[in-house]
N, CA, C and O of each residue as an XYZ file, in Angstrom:
928
protein
N       0.851     -1.193      0.000
C       0.000      0.000      0.000
C       0.887      1.242      0.000
O       1.743      1.378      0.874
N       0.706      2.141     -0.948
C       1.526      3.342     -1.030
C       1.188      4.291      0.111
O       0.024      4.470      0.470
N       2.229      4.891      0.672
C       2.004      5.836      1.757
C       1.574      7.177      1.182
O       2.203      7.692      0.259
N       0.519      7.732      1.718
C       0.000      8.999      1.222
C       0.565     10.157      2.031
O       0.803     10.026      3.231
N       0.775     11.271      1.383
C       1.284     12.470      2.043
C       0.340     13.627      1.769
O      -0.296     13.696      0.717
N       0.261     14.534      2.733
C      -0.540     15.741      2.515
C       0.152     16.680      1.533
O      -0.498     17.537      0.935
N       1.459     16.528      1.363
C       2.178     17.360      0.411
C       2.229     18.821      0.793
O       2.197     19.700     -0.068
N       2.307     19.081      2.092
C       2.329     20.466      2.573
C       3.587     20.716      3.402
O       3.970     19.887      4.228
N       4.226     21.862      3.177
C       5.395     22.241      3.970
C       4.903     22.888      5.265
O       4.952     24.106      5.440
N       4.427     22.021      6.167
C       3.806     22.456      7.420
C       4.162     21.412      8.468
O       4.079     20.215      8.193
N       4.554     21.836      9.655
C       4.982     20.894     10.687
C       3.859     19.936     11.070
O       4.088     18.735     11.216
N       2.630     20.471     11.235
C       1.504     19.617     11.608
C       1.209     18.603     10.505
O       0.980     17.427     10.784
N       1.214     19.062      9.248
C       0.945     18.160      8.125
C       2.029     17.093      8.014
O       1.730     15.930      7.743
N       3.294     17.486      8.222
C       4.380     16.518      8.127
C       4.275     15.469      9.241
O       4.536     14.287      9.016
N       3.894     15.910     10.434
C       3.708     14.964     11.535
C       2.579     13.992     11.220
O       2.686     12.799     11.503
N       1.493     14.502     10.634
C       0.375     13.636     10.280
C       0.732     12.683      9.150
O       0.140     11.610      9.037
N       1.698     13.064      8.307
C       2.194     12.127      7.306
C       2.747     10.870      7.971
O       2.670      9.778      7.408
N       3.306     11.029      9.176
C       3.930      9.906      9.888
C       2.934      9.177     10.774
O       2.906      7.946     10.776
N       2.112      9.904     11.529
C       1.274      9.258     12.551
C      -0.223      9.446     12.324
O      -1.025      9.065     13.177
N      -0.610     10.020     11.201
C      -2.023     10.337     10.989
C      -2.863      9.214     10.428
O      -4.087      9.334     10.373
N      -2.231      8.107     10.002
C      -3.007      7.003      9.445
C      -3.753      6.262     10.559
O      -3.328      6.266     11.715
N      -4.861      5.633     10.196
C      -5.661      4.851     11.137
C      -4.802      3.792     11.816
O      -4.021      3.115     11.147
N      -4.929      3.639     13.111
C      -4.251      2.666     13.970
C      -2.855      3.105     14.421
O      -2.340      2.578     15.407
N      -2.238      4.052     13.725
C      -0.839      4.353     14.017
C      -0.632      4.832     15.443
O       0.267      4.343     16.127
N      -1.437      5.773     15.907
C      -1.266      6.285     17.267
C      -1.594      5.221     18.312
O      -1.052      5.257     19.416
N      -2.464      4.286     17.984
C      -2.764      3.210     18.935
C      -1.604      2.216     19.013
O      -1.377      1.610     20.061
N      -0.876      2.046     17.922
C       0.352      1.248     17.975
C       1.360      1.929     18.898
O       2.007      1.272     19.713
N       1.488      3.238     18.768
C       2.384      3.989     19.656
C       1.935      3.847     21.110
O       2.761      3.663     22.003
N       0.631      3.934     21.341
C       0.113      3.766     22.703
C       0.576      2.445     23.303
O       1.017      2.404     24.452
N       0.477      1.367     22.534
C       0.885      0.058     23.048
C       2.369      0.029     23.383
O       2.765     -0.575     24.380
N       3.191      0.669     22.569
C       4.632      0.627     22.795
C       5.060      1.560     23.930
O       6.160      1.414     24.463
N       4.213      2.505     24.301
C       4.488      3.309     25.489
C       4.413      2.457     26.751
O       4.970      2.829     27.784
N       3.732      1.320     26.675
C       3.597      0.415     27.814
C       4.742     -0.583     27.901
O       4.778     -1.408     28.815
N       5.678     -0.515     26.958
C       6.835     -1.401     26.986
C       7.030     -2.103     25.657
O       6.166     -2.020     24.785
N       8.148     -2.792     25.484
C       8.423     -3.517     24.238
C       7.345     -4.549     23.945
O       6.793     -5.163     24.859
N       7.050     -4.737     22.653
C       6.004     -5.668     22.242
C       6.483     -6.501     21.051
O       7.133     -5.996     20.136
N       6.146     -7.779     21.090
C       6.318     -8.616     19.909
C       5.190     -8.313     18.919
O       4.171     -7.724     19.282
N       5.386     -8.715     17.691
C       4.359     -8.507     16.674
C       3.049     -9.146     17.110
O       1.983     -8.548     16.963
N       3.126    -10.361     17.647
C       1.907    -11.050     18.084
C       1.256    -10.363     19.275
O       0.034    -10.395     19.417
N       2.066     -9.738     20.137
C       1.512     -8.985     21.268
C       0.666     -7.823     20.758
O      -0.425     -7.556     21.263
N       1.194     -7.143     19.747
C       0.475     -5.991     19.198
C      -0.828     -6.427     18.535
O      -1.852     -5.757     18.676
N      -0.793     -7.532     17.823
C      -2.020     -8.039     17.206
C      -3.075     -8.360     18.257
O      -4.255     -8.059     18.079
N      -2.633     -8.982     19.368
C      -3.579     -9.354     20.424
C      -4.150     -8.127     21.121
O      -5.306     -8.133     21.544
N      -3.342     -7.069     21.243
C      -3.769     -5.865     21.965
C      -4.609     -4.926     21.108
O      -5.242     -4.009     21.632
N      -4.619     -5.144     19.799
C      -5.320     -4.244     18.885
C      -6.330     -5.039     18.054
O      -6.145     -5.212     16.849
N      -7.398     -5.521     18.698
C      -8.396     -6.291     17.955
C      -8.996     -5.458     16.822
O      -9.385     -4.305     17.005
N      -9.055     -6.082     15.654
C      -9.561     -5.373     14.480
C      -8.467     -4.964     13.528
O      -8.741     -4.633     12.375
N      -7.223     -4.981     13.992
C      -6.083     -4.634     13.135
C      -5.468     -5.920     12.583
O      -5.028     -6.776     13.351
N      -5.434     -6.058     11.260
C      -4.911     -7.266     10.632
C      -3.396     -7.271     10.535
O      -2.770     -6.218     10.654
N      -2.790     -8.438     10.320
C      -1.329     -8.556     10.274
C      -0.668     -7.696      9.193
O       0.364     -7.075      9.448
N      -1.252     -7.653      7.986
C      -0.612     -6.898      6.910
C      -0.634     -5.402      7.181
O       0.342     -4.705      6.902
N      -1.740     -4.903      7.723
C      -1.820     -3.478      8.023
C      -0.902     -3.133      9.195
O      -0.264     -2.081      9.190
N      -0.829     -4.016     10.207
C       0.087     -3.771     11.313
C       1.524     -3.722     10.814
O       2.289     -2.847     11.218
N       1.900     -4.653      9.939
C       3.257     -4.672      9.399
C       3.555     -3.365      8.667
O       4.655     -2.821      8.770
N       2.561     -2.867      7.927
C       2.733     -1.607      7.203
C       2.933     -0.434      8.162
O       3.804      0.408      7.945
N       2.123     -0.382      9.223
C       2.245      0.714     10.186
C       3.597      0.659     10.909
O       4.229      1.693     11.123
N       4.031     -0.535     11.280
C       5.317     -0.674     11.973
C       6.473     -0.258     11.067
O       7.408      0.406     11.513
N       6.408     -0.641      9.816
C       7.459     -0.267      8.873
C       7.531      1.248      8.723
O       8.616      1.828      8.670
N       6.358      1.882      8.657
C       6.314      3.333      8.519
C       6.889      4.021      9.761
O       7.671      4.964      9.642
N       6.504      3.553     10.946
C       6.997      4.156     12.186
C       8.492      3.921     12.366
O       9.212      4.797     12.846
N       8.953      2.738     11.981
C      10.376      2.450     12.097
C      11.180      3.329     11.133
O      12.243      3.836     11.489
N      10.671      3.503      9.926
C      11.345      4.348      8.949
C      11.444      5.795      9.388
O      12.389      6.498      9.029
N      10.459      6.243     10.172
C      10.451      7.627     10.661
C      11.238      7.794     11.959
O      11.359      8.905     12.474
N      11.779      6.679     12.494
C      12.561      6.764     13.726
C      11.731      6.844     14.986
O      12.252      7.165     16.054
N      10.427      6.553     14.876
C       9.553      6.608     16.044
C       9.716      5.349     16.895
O       9.639      5.410     18.122
N       9.941      4.214     16.242
C      10.131      2.947     16.944
C      11.363      2.260     16.373
O      11.885      2.664     15.334
N      11.822      1.221     17.059
C      12.899      0.392     16.541
C      12.594     -1.072     16.854
O      11.842     -1.378     17.779
N      13.183     -1.956     16.078
C      13.020     -3.398     16.276
C      14.349     -3.958     16.750
O      15.390     -3.683     16.154
N      14.319     -4.733     17.807
C      15.550     -5.317     18.311
C      15.273     -6.655     18.964
O      14.138     -6.969     19.321
N      16.325     -7.434     19.114
C      16.202     -8.767     19.678
C      16.526     -8.742     21.161
O      17.546     -8.190     21.572
N      15.654     -9.342     21.964
C      15.897     -9.419     23.395
C      17.056    -10.379     23.669
O      17.261    -11.332     22.916
N      17.806    -10.137     24.731
C      18.921    -11.028     25.064
C      18.413    -12.401     25.491
O      17.247    -12.537     25.861
N      19.275    -13.428     25.445
C      18.888    -14.759     25.924
C      18.476    -14.679     27.394
O      18.975    -13.811     28.110
N      17.590    -15.544     27.868
C      17.057    -16.695     27.129
C      15.845    -16.392     26.260
O      15.382    -17.268     25.530
N      15.311    -15.150     26.323
C      14.103    -14.833     25.550
C      14.382    -14.917     24.047
O      13.804    -15.749     23.348
N      15.264    -14.059     23.563
C      15.649    -14.099     22.159
C      14.590    -13.605     21.199
O      14.793    -13.673     19.986
N      13.465    -13.109     21.696
C      12.376    -12.665     20.820
C      12.722    -11.319     20.186
O      13.471    -10.518     20.745
N      12.157    -11.102     19.011
C      12.259     -9.793     18.376
C      11.081     -8.942     18.837
O       9.932     -9.382     18.799
N      11.377     -7.726     19.271
C      10.342     -6.842     19.791
C      10.461     -5.465     19.160
O      11.509     -5.080     18.641
N       9.363     -4.744     19.221
C       9.352     -3.340     18.819
C       9.287     -2.502     20.083
O       8.600     -2.856     21.041
N      10.005     -1.393     20.078
C       9.905     -0.490     21.220
C      10.066      0.950     20.778
O      10.617      1.240     19.716
N       9.577      1.836     21.614
C       9.584      3.262     21.315
C      11.002      3.801     21.398
O      11.792      3.337     22.220
N      11.333      4.767     20.567
C      12.637      5.429     20.621
C      12.508      6.731     21.409
O      11.409      7.147     21.774
N      13.653      7.365     21.663
C      13.620      8.667     22.339
C      12.817      9.668     21.514
O      12.039     10.452     22.057
N      13.015      9.633     20.208
C      12.242     10.532     19.341
C      10.760     10.195     19.400
O       9.911     11.084     19.338
N      10.457      8.917     19.519
C       9.072      8.495     19.565
C       8.340      8.932     20.811
O       7.113      9.029     20.807
N       9.080      9.202     21.891
C       8.430      9.655     23.118
C       7.698     10.978     22.898
O       6.730     11.282     23.595
N       8.164     11.761     21.927
C       7.456     12.997     21.602
C       6.067     12.721     21.061
O       5.139     13.490     21.313
N       5.911     11.624     20.314
C       4.587     11.240     19.826
C       3.714     10.819     21.004
O       2.492     10.964     20.963
N       4.352     10.294     22.063
C       3.611      9.947     23.262
C       2.875     11.134     23.852
O       1.804     10.973     24.437
N       3.437     12.323     23.706
C       2.765     13.525     24.197
C       1.464     13.775     23.434
O       0.491     14.280     23.995
N       1.461     13.417     22.155
C       0.238     13.552     21.353
C      -0.825     12.578     21.859
O      -1.997     12.935     21.981
N      -0.404     11.339     22.154
C      -1.325     10.337     22.677
C      -1.903     10.803     24.004
O      -3.100     10.658     24.252
N      -1.046     11.365     24.859
C      -1.507     11.868     26.156
C      -2.534     12.986     25.976
O      -3.571     12.989     26.639
N      -2.249     13.937     25.081
C      -3.178     15.051     24.865
C      -4.523     14.547     24.356
O      -5.570     15.037     24.778
N      -4.501     13.575     23.457
C      -5.749     13.001     22.963
C      -6.522     12.315     24.081
O      -7.744     12.430     24.165
N      -5.785     11.588     24.954
C      -6.448     10.902     26.060
C      -7.054     11.898     27.045
O      -8.160     11.685     27.540
N      -6.336     12.984     27.333
C      -6.861     14.002     28.244
C      -8.152     14.607     27.698
O      -9.090     14.878     28.448
N      -8.185     14.813     26.397
C      -9.392     15.366     25.786
C     -10.480     14.302     25.697
O     -11.654     14.589     25.932
N     -10.093     13.078     25.360
C     -11.065     12.024     25.130
C     -11.700     11.462     26.385
O     -12.742     10.812     26.307
N     -11.084     11.702     27.566
C     -11.647     11.135     28.790
C     -13.053     11.643     29.046
O     -13.868     10.955     29.660
N     -13.331     12.840     28.578
C     -14.676     13.400     28.775
C     -15.729     12.689     27.922
O     -16.930     12.841     28.151
N     -15.272     11.920     26.946
C     -16.198     11.206     26.060
C     -16.527      9.811     26.575
O     -17.398      9.137     26.026
N     -15.831      9.369     27.635
C     -16.040      8.026     28.165
C     -17.117      8.023     29.235
O     -17.192      8.927     30.068
N     -17.942      7.000     29.198
C     -18.945      6.797     30.227
C     -18.695      5.427     30.841
O     -17.893      5.302     31.766
N     -19.359      4.417     30.348
C     -19.085      3.034     30.738
C     -18.827      2.239     29.462
O     -19.358      2.587     28.408
N     -18.021      1.174     29.537
C     -17.711      0.399     28.326
C     -18.957     -0.188     27.694
O     -19.814     -0.743     28.382
N     -19.050     -0.059     26.380
C     -20.162     -0.663     25.659
C     -19.972     -2.159     25.515
O     -18.864     -2.658     25.712
N     -21.033     -2.893     25.175
C     -20.945     -4.356     25.087
C     -19.967     -4.845     24.026
O     -19.464     -5.964     24.123
N     -19.689     -4.027     23.016
C     -18.785     -4.433     21.944
C     -17.416     -3.766     22.042
O     -16.600     -3.893     21.129
N     -17.157     -3.058     23.137
C     -15.881     -2.356     23.287
C     -14.875     -3.198     24.062
O     -15.191     -3.756     25.113
N     -13.658     -3.281     23.529
C     -12.572     -3.941     24.254
C     -12.138     -3.051     25.413
O     -12.122     -1.827     25.288
N     -11.791     -3.660     26.527
C     -11.309     -2.936     27.701
C     -10.035     -3.620     28.181
O     -10.036     -4.821     28.449
N      -8.963     -2.868     28.289
C      -7.706     -3.391     28.818
C      -7.233     -2.495     29.942
O      -7.207     -1.272     29.806
N      -6.863     -3.100     31.040
C      -6.410     -2.336     32.198
C      -5.198     -1.475     31.865
O      -5.040     -0.387     32.419
N      -4.336     -1.955     30.959
C      -3.131     -1.206     30.596
C      -3.477      0.152     29.993
O      -2.801      1.143     30.268
N      -4.523      0.203     29.173
C      -4.905      1.475     28.562
C      -5.319      2.477     29.635
O      -4.970      3.656     29.571
N      -6.059      1.992     30.608
C      -6.501      2.860     31.700
C      -5.314      3.299     32.548
O      -5.236      4.456     32.962
N      -4.388      2.373     32.807
C      -3.222      2.692     33.623
C      -2.341      3.729     32.948
O      -1.766      4.589     33.617
N      -2.231      3.655     31.623
C      -1.410      4.634     30.905
C      -1.964      6.037     31.106
O      -1.207      6.975     31.357
N      -3.274      6.186     30.996
C      -3.878      7.498     31.221
C      -3.706      7.933     32.666
O      -3.421      9.098     32.940
N      -3.879      6.999     33.585
C      -3.726      7.302     34.999
C      -2.323      7.811     35.297
O      -2.149      8.782     36.032
N      -1.318      7.147     34.719
C       0.065      7.511     34.995
C       0.442      8.859     34.393
O       1.021      9.701     35.080
N       0.122      9.074     33.121
C       0.565     10.309     32.477
C      -0.247     11.515     32.929
O       0.151     12.653     32.681
N      -1.384     11.281     33.591
C      -2.184     12.389     34.109
C      -1.796     12.769     35.536
O      -2.372     13.688     36.117
N      -0.818     12.058     36.097
C      -0.410     12.357     37.475
C       0.183     13.757     37.566
O       1.119     14.074     36.833
N      -0.343     14.601     38.451
C       0.198     15.953     38.598
C       1.643     15.909     39.081
O       2.012     15.045     39.877
N       2.454     16.836     38.602
C       3.872     16.862     38.952
C       4.082     16.923     40.457
O       5.002     16.296     40.982
N       3.236     17.675     41.154
C       3.437     17.819     42.603
C       3.147     16.526     43.357
O       3.624     16.345     44.477
N       2.374     15.631     42.759
C       2.040     14.378     43.429
C       3.143     13.342     43.310
O       3.181     12.383     44.081
N       4.047     13.527     42.343
C       5.106     12.541     42.115
C       6.505     13.114     42.319
O       7.489     12.377     42.258
N       6.603     14.412     42.560
C       7.916     15.051     42.670
C       8.768     14.387     43.751
O       8.375     14.317     44.915
N       9.932     13.907     43.347
C      10.881     13.327     44.282
C      10.606     11.887     44.664
O      11.443     11.259     45.313
N       9.460     11.344     44.282
C       9.105      9.969     44.670
C       9.665      8.976     43.654
O       9.462      9.113     42.448
N      10.369      7.980     44.167
C      10.902      6.906     43.314
C      10.423      5.581     43.897
O      11.059      5.006     44.780
N       9.309      5.120     43.393
C       8.691      3.900     43.904
C       8.066      3.117     42.754
O       7.855      3.637     41.658
N       7.781      1.860     43.040
C       7.115      1.009     42.061
C       5.863      0.420     42.688
O       5.916     -0.168     43.769
N       4.736      0.581     42.001
C       3.465      0.039     42.465
C       3.026     -1.077     41.512
O       2.968     -0.868     40.300
N       2.726     -2.229     42.041
C       2.186     -3.323     41.233
C       0.679     -3.370     41.431
O       0.188     -3.361     42.560
N      -0.043     -3.421     40.324
C      -1.499     -3.343     40.382
C      -2.099     -4.612     39.772
O      -1.790     -4.976     38.638
N      -2.952     -5.270     40.534
C      -3.675     -6.460     40.076
C      -5.127     -6.051     39.834
O      -5.832     -5.654     40.761
N      -5.565     -6.152     38.582
C      -6.954     -5.844     38.235
C      -7.590     -7.140     37.775
O      -7.405     -7.560     36.632
N      -8.342     -7.775     38.671
C      -8.846     -9.127     38.408
C      -7.643    -10.019     38.065
O      -6.762    -10.209     38.903
N      -7.600    -10.566     36.843
C      -6.491    -11.457     36.479
C      -5.346    -10.742     35.764
O      -4.347    -11.377     35.425
N      -5.470     -9.435     35.527
C      -4.418     -8.668     34.852
C      -3.444     -8.086     35.869
O      -3.829     -7.727     36.982
N      -2.181     -7.999     35.471
C      -1.154     -7.421     36.334
C      -0.366     -6.389     35.534
O       0.026     -6.640     34.394
N      -0.140     -5.240     36.137
C       0.689     -4.204     35.539
C       1.433     -3.497     36.654
O       1.196     -3.766     37.831
N       2.323     -2.602     36.293
C       3.001     -1.838     37.335
C       3.181     -0.390     36.904
O       3.256     -0.074     35.717
N       3.247      0.466     37.894
C       3.433      1.898     37.684
C       4.692      2.321     38.422
O       4.856      2.040     39.609
N       5.580      3.000     37.705
C       6.861      3.417     38.267
C       6.858      4.928     38.455
O       6.608      5.676     37.510
N       7.136      5.371     39.667
C       7.337      6.803     39.928
C       8.820      7.089     39.764
O       9.653      6.496     40.449
N       9.146      7.993     38.860
C      10.538      8.232     38.482
C      11.169      9.422     39.190
O      12.345      9.712     38.971
N      10.419     10.108     40.025
C      10.907     11.323     40.659
C      10.381     12.573     39.996
O      10.261     13.621     40.631
N      10.064     12.461     38.701
C       9.515     13.607     37.964
C       8.198     13.281     37.287
O       7.524     14.187     36.797
N       7.813     12.022     37.244
C       6.578     11.619     36.573
C       6.251     10.181     36.907
O       6.815      9.598     37.833
N       5.340      9.620     36.147
C       4.927      8.238     36.370
C       4.871      7.513     35.041
O       4.493      8.090     34.021
N       5.251      6.235     35.059
C       5.250      5.408     33.860
C       4.416      4.158     34.121
O       4.604      3.490     35.138
N       3.505      3.840     33.223
C       2.739      2.598     33.307
C       3.405      1.563     32.421
O       3.807      1.865     31.297
N       3.520      0.346     32.922
C       4.144     -0.733     32.166
C       3.326     -2.012     32.320
O       2.694     -2.234     33.353
N       3.342     -2.827     31.313
C       2.631     -4.101     31.345
C       3.352     -5.099     32.235
O       4.569     -5.031     32.406
N       2.592     -6.022     32.797
C       3.167     -7.143     33.515
C       3.606     -6.824     34.925
O       3.507     -5.681     35.370
N       4.098     -7.846     35.642
C       4.563     -7.641     37.015
C       5.778     -6.718     37.060
O       6.504     -6.581     36.075
N       5.983     -6.100     38.194
C       7.138     -5.223     38.380
C       8.422     -6.038     38.296
O       8.471     -7.153     38.816
N       9.467     -5.508     37.649
C      10.728     -6.249     37.533
C      11.528     -6.266     38.831
O      12.498     -7.014     38.952
N      11.132     -5.456     39.789
C      11.767     -5.413     41.107
C      10.672     -5.569     42.156
O       9.501     -5.341     41.854
N      11.029     -5.954     43.392
C       9.996     -6.039     44.433
C       9.267     -4.702     44.569
O       9.907     -3.677     44.808
N       7.949     -4.695     44.423
C       7.211     -3.424     44.460
C       7.140     -2.844     45.867
O       7.148     -3.573     46.860
N       7.072     -1.526     45.929
C       6.906     -0.844     47.210
C       5.463     -0.924     47.690
O       5.182     -0.779     48.880
N       4.549     -1.156     46.746
C       3.125     -1.163     47.067
C       2.418     -2.118     46.123
O       2.759     -2.194     44.942
N       1.439     -2.844     46.633
C       0.624     -3.729     45.800
C      -0.838     -3.331     45.974
O      -1.337     -3.223     47.094
N      -1.509     -3.117     44.854
C      -2.929     -2.763     44.848
C      -3.691     -3.879     44.158
O      -3.303     -4.326     43.079
N      -4.779     -4.332     44.779
C      -5.631     -5.360     44.187
C      -7.056     -4.806     44.099
O      -7.623     -4.349     45.092
N      -7.620     -4.859     42.890
C      -8.960     -4.331     42.702
C      -9.599     -5.008     41.494
O      -8.985     -5.866     40.860
N     -10.822     -4.623     41.182
C     -11.534     -5.180     40.042
C     -11.599     -4.184     38.897
O     -11.253     -3.013     39.055
N     -12.049     -4.667     37.733
C     -12.058     -3.817     36.551
C     -12.935     -2.588     36.722
O     -12.511     -1.479     36.400
N     -14.154     -2.767     37.225
C     -15.066     -1.625     37.363
C     -14.481     -0.559     38.278
O     -14.577      0.633     37.989
N     -13.873     -0.987     39.387
C     -13.282     -0.027     40.316
C     -12.084      0.662     39.683
O     -11.876      1.857     39.889
N     -11.288     -0.083     38.910
C     -10.102      0.520     38.288
C     -10.496      1.527     37.219
O      -9.814      2.535     37.036
N     -11.584      1.268     36.516
C     -12.078      2.251     35.555
C     -12.407      3.557     36.268
O     -12.018      4.630     35.809
N     -13.116      3.471     37.380
C     -13.472      4.670     38.139
C     -12.223      5.390     38.640
O     -12.149      6.618     38.604
N     -11.241      4.614     39.109
C     -10.009      5.207     39.628
C      -9.236      5.909     38.527
O      -8.792      7.043     38.706
N      -9.070      5.244     37.386
C      -8.241      5.796     36.315
C      -8.884      7.003     35.646
O      -8.178      7.857     35.110
N     -10.206      7.087     35.670
C     -10.896      8.212     35.043
C     -11.195      9.337     36.029
O     -11.867     10.308     35.679
N     -10.698      9.210     37.259
C     -10.860     10.282     38.230
C     -12.217     10.376     38.861
O     -12.585     11.427     39.385
N     -12.987      9.280     38.823
C     -14.333      9.311     39.393
C     -14.345      8.916     40.861
O     -15.336      9.134     41.559
N     -13.259      8.342     41.326
C     -13.101      8.017     42.735
C     -11.614      7.989     43.044
O     -10.783      8.034     42.136
N     -11.280      7.914     44.328
C      -9.891      7.856     44.736
C      -9.558      6.517     45.357
O     -10.451      5.734     45.680
N      -8.267      6.254     45.525
C      -7.837      4.985     46.097
C      -8.345      4.836     47.526
O      -8.774      3.752     47.921
N      -8.301      5.907     48.296
C      -8.774      5.852     49.683
C     -10.238      5.435     49.747
O     -10.616      4.615     50.584
N     -11.060      5.993     48.868
C     -12.487      5.667     48.861
C     -12.712      4.209     48.466
O     -13.595      3.550     49.016
N     -11.927      3.701     47.522
C     -12.074      2.309     47.111
C     -11.713      1.358     48.241
O     -12.379      0.343     48.446
N     -10.657      1.689     48.973
C     -10.259      0.846     50.100
C     -11.336      0.876     51.179
O     -11.690     -0.161     51.740
N     -11.856      2.069     51.466
C     -12.885      2.204     52.496
C     -14.146      1.425     52.132
O     -14.848      0.924     53.010
N     -14.428      1.326     50.840
C     -15.621      0.602     50.373
C     -15.338     -0.884     50.139
O     -16.197     -1.610     49.638
N     -14.147     -1.329     50.500
C     -13.730     -2.727     50.326
C     -13.748     -3.144     48.859
O     -14.027     -4.296     48.528
N     -13.443     -2.181     47.985
C     -13.358     -2.476     46.559
C     -11.911     -2.540     46.086
O     -11.643     -2.798     44.913
N     -10.985     -2.303     47.006
C      -9.560     -2.401     46.706
C      -8.821     -2.756     47.989
O      -9.243     -2.392     49.087
N      -7.705     -3.477     47.831
C      -6.826     -3.785     48.954
C      -5.429     -3.275     48.625
O      -4.953     -3.407     47.498
N      -4.789     -2.698     49.616
C      -3.468     -2.106     49.420
C      -2.505     -2.680     50.449
O      -2.822     -2.751     51.636
N      -1.325     -3.089     49.986
C      -0.297     -3.626     50.867
C       1.000     -2.865     50.646
O       1.469     -2.740     49.515
N       1.579     -2.356     51.729
C       2.836     -1.615     51.643
C       3.069     -0.858     52.926
O       2.239     -0.895     53.834
N       4.214     -0.158     53.009
C       4.451      0.617     54.223
C       3.592      1.870     54.211
O       3.062      2.266     53.173
N       3.464      2.476     55.358
C       2.542      3.607     55.499
C       2.920      4.788     54.626
O       2.046      5.488     54.114
N       4.219      5.017     54.449
C       4.641      6.132     53.595
C       4.209      5.935     52.158
O       3.703      6.862     51.525
N       4.405      4.723     51.635
C       4.007      4.435     50.256
C       2.495      4.491     50.094
O       1.986      4.986     49.088
N       1.780      3.979     51.093
C       0.320      4.018     51.031
C      -0.179      5.463     51.000
O      -1.092      5.792     50.243
N       0.419      6.316     51.817
C       0.005      7.724     51.857
C       0.295      8.412     50.527
O      -0.520      9.198     50.044
N       1.463      8.117     49.928
C       1.803      8.722     48.643
C       0.855      8.234     47.548
O       0.403      9.020     46.716
N       0.558      6.935     47.553
C      -0.359      6.400     46.547
C      -1.754      7.003     46.703
O      -2.430      7.269     45.709
N      -2.183      7.217     47.935
C      -3.501      7.816     48.173
C      -3.560      9.230     47.603
O      -4.577      9.645     47.048
N      -2.446      9.973     47.748
C      -2.409     11.334     47.181
C      -2.353     11.284     45.659
O      -2.996     12.080     44.976
N      -1.569     10.330     45.135
C      -1.414     10.238     43.684
C      -2.712      9.805     43.018
O      -3.139     10.397     42.027
N      -3.334      8.769     43.568
C      -4.564      8.234     42.983
C      -5.775      8.836     43.678
O      -6.629      8.127     44.210
N      -5.824     10.139     43.660
C      -6.940     10.873     44.251
C      -7.859     11.340     43.143
O      -7.396     11.713     42.065
N      -9.152     11.323     43.396
C     -10.103     11.742     42.362
C      -9.986     13.226     42.059
O     -10.542     13.692     41.064
N      -9.268     13.988     42.899
C      -9.089     15.415     42.628
C      -7.973     15.657     41.633
O      -7.798     16.782     41.165
N      -7.198     14.605     41.293
C      -6.036     14.783     40.439
C      -6.298     14.581     38.955
O      -5.523     15.050     38.123
N      -7.384     13.887     38.611
C      -7.609     13.518     37.223
C      -8.793     14.264     36.619
O      -9.773     14.547     37.308
N      -8.697     14.586     35.305
C      -9.828     15.244     34.646
C     -11.028     14.335     34.584
O     -10.895     13.143     34.305
N     -12.190     14.880     34.838
C     -13.429     14.107     34.796
C     -14.179     14.411     33.503
O     -13.957     15.460     32.897
N     -15.052     13.522     33.075
C     -15.828     13.780     31.864
C     -16.520     15.143     31.931
O     -17.153     15.488     32.929
N     -16.382     15.921     30.826
C     -17.034     17.213     30.765
C     -16.217     18.353     31.340
O     -16.699     19.483     31.420
N     -14.951     18.062     31.753
C     -14.110     19.112     32.302
C     -12.847     19.234     31.478
O     -12.483     18.328     30.728
N     -12.176     20.385     31.632
C     -10.905     20.579     30.958
C      -9.791     20.045     31.836
O      -9.724     20.398     33.014
N      -8.897     19.191     31.293
C      -7.802     18.659     32.082
C      -6.822     19.757     32.443
O      -6.583     20.667     31.649
N      -6.259     19.677     33.628
C      -5.252     20.639     34.054
C      -3.878     20.166     33.664
O      -3.743     19.149     32.983
N      -2.831     20.897     34.091
C      -1.460     20.504     33.802
C      -1.154     19.153     34.418
O      -1.641     18.844     35.506
N      -0.358     18.346     33.741
C      -0.031     17.018     34.250
C       1.398     16.667     33.912
O       1.985     17.218     32.981
N       1.951     15.745     34.674
C       3.277     15.240     34.373
C       3.202     14.416     33.100
O       2.203     13.744     32.844
N       4.259     14.470     32.306
C       4.283     13.747     31.035
C       5.550     12.919     30.946
O       6.437     13.218     30.147
N       5.638     11.886     31.758
C       6.812     11.019     31.787
C       6.415      9.657     31.247
O       5.673      8.920     31.895
N       6.911      9.321     30.055
C       6.564      8.038     29.463
C       7.680      7.040     29.691
O       7.577      5.890     29.264
């Protein structure tokens, strides 16, 4: 399939030449959550066929947004991951999510729901003052899904799978409660009080997580999002 261009000497048009095609930004969203094999991306993007995914990956790799590399033994798998240049596209994904959160209500019967997508929005919407100086790892269990959120001192990063190091905090909750938490409709403290979430960790980490995952920190449907940390 030939790649189409707007043919305009304009920064916005040139950027859309790279990431404006259908599915492209959602591929970037997946890679913001960590390295992915081709089959991982297919599984995470229902409705996207193998040939179109291959085309989008080739285009993003050619533009320097992503790269393909082989994991060290014993894995040895080939994966795609975001580049430093590609992290700038992550800011576009974040801005779209901040605007789009007001359009979400409850998942429709035909809509796919993945905890990782919600966690990514939760992490990148964390206010700078809530994460400043904090370097911790939170592991989150949402029903049978596991992910982790890393506080880097200047922002927060959501990643797929269990934490690679012993987590400072473990949160266990269900999908419905996590949707409310990630969209700013409730806070972690309220979920724990209602017995809809369990938290394990030292008191300092619990207090920081309660401040970070507060319903006052995230944009709610119908409101304008405020400034947020943007650490991918």
